[in-house]
N, C-alpha and C positions, 0 to 999 in steps of 0.2 A: 124426459124428452129427449130424444135424440136426433142427431142430423144425419141420417143414413142417406146413401145415393141410391136410387132406384130407377134403372134404366135411363140414366142421365138427369134425372129429377131429383129433388130432395124431398123429403117428407115434412120438412118445416122451413119454409122460406125464410123468416124472421131470423131464426136461428142460424140458419147456414151464412146469412149475410153478417150476422154478428160475429161468427167465428171467422169469417173471410177478411175482415178489416184489420188494419194494423195502424194505428194513430201515429206511429213513428214514420210512415211513408207518405209520400204526398197525395193529395186529395184526388187528382187524376188517376192514380194507380189503384186506390181505393174504388173509386165510383166505376173504372173500366171492369173491373170484375163483377162488382155489383150488377152493372147492365147486362152482363151476360147470365148471371143467376136468374134475374128477373125475366130476361127474355125466354130462357129456357123453361121457366116453371110457370108462368101465366099463360094458359092454354090459348091458342089461337092468335097470340101476339106477333105482329109482323114488324113492329118497331119499337124498342124499349131504349130509353136512355134518360139523361139529366140537361136540364138548363139551368144555369147558375146565374143569380142574381149578381150585377155588377153595381158599380158606385152610383149610377144614375137611376138604380131601380128598374132596369131593363134585363132581359135574358140572353145569355149567350149559350151556345150549344157546348155541352160538355161530353163526356163518353157516351157512347151508344152503341147498339147491336142493331142493324138494318140498314136499309138504304140511305143515301145522304140526305141530310136534312136542311131545315132551315137554319141558319147559323146564328141570327140575331131575331129578338121578338121584343117590341115595345112593349111597355107597361100597358096592360089592358087590351093588347090586340091577342087575338085567337083565343083558344082554350088555355094554353099555357099564361098567357098574359092575364086572362081572366081571374085564373086560379091565384095569380100574384095578388091581385086586388082584392079578392075576398078571403084569401088565406083559408080556403078550405077544398076539400076534394071534390073534382068535377067529372061527373059520367056523362058521356055524350053517347046516346045510343045510336044516332045518326048524324055524323058530322056535316052532311049536306044540309041538315037543317039549323046548324048552329051559327049565329050571324057573325060575319067576320072571321070563319075558320079559315086558318092557314094551312092549304093542302100541300104537303111535303110529296105525297103519292097521290096520284089519282086513284089508287086501288084501296086506300083507307076509307073505312066506312064507320068505325066507332073508336072512341078515344076515352082513356081515364087519365087525369092529371092529379097528382097528390103534391101538396107543398111539403116542403122540409122547413121546418121552425124552429129557429134558435133566438131565444131572448124575444119571443113575441115577433120576430122579424122573419118573413120569408127569406131563405138565403139560397134556395133552389127548388126545383120541382122535379119530380119523376113524371116523365111522359111516357104513355103506351098506346100504341095504335094497332088496330086489326083490321082485317081485309073483310072480317064478318060484321054485320050488323048487330048490335045489342050483346057485343061480347063480355062488356063489363058490368059487373053488379056490385051490391054491396058487401058480398063475399070477397071479392077482389079487392074492393076499397078497404076492407078491414086488414086483410094481409099487407097490402101496400102501404098503408098507414102505420102499421107496426114497423116496417122496415124504414120508412121515414123517421121514425123517433131514433131508432138505432143510428141511421146515417146523421143525424143532427149532431152527434158528438164529434164528428169530424170537422165541422166548422167552426 
């Protein structure tokens, strides 16, 4: 496998993430570049970023690409908080039908949230939104779950 760039996109997102991180640099620096890689390489994504778990098991906004976002999400709230509870990827084809959805943008219509797990504890989540309905699927989940495993080493 190689990690070539084709018109601003990479041919293997997980590999690109792996080669972009540097464990000697701060977490925020690594996640900033990773948010850009994810944003550019998952089609029709309008927002891509991270929420990091705090010491109270809630989420605070980390590096992202896109419009301004909710800065703090309580455990169990919205799609991100639900992902934190269940420790599994959540694909939401239509966010308007998700109970308790936290709308950062009225233009968002679908979402995927992937947990980053270290020592059986969620330490952060990867959150993507799209202005299109049904934008994310099992293929998106598979790629992003590979990315989550790689990023778990940063925590």
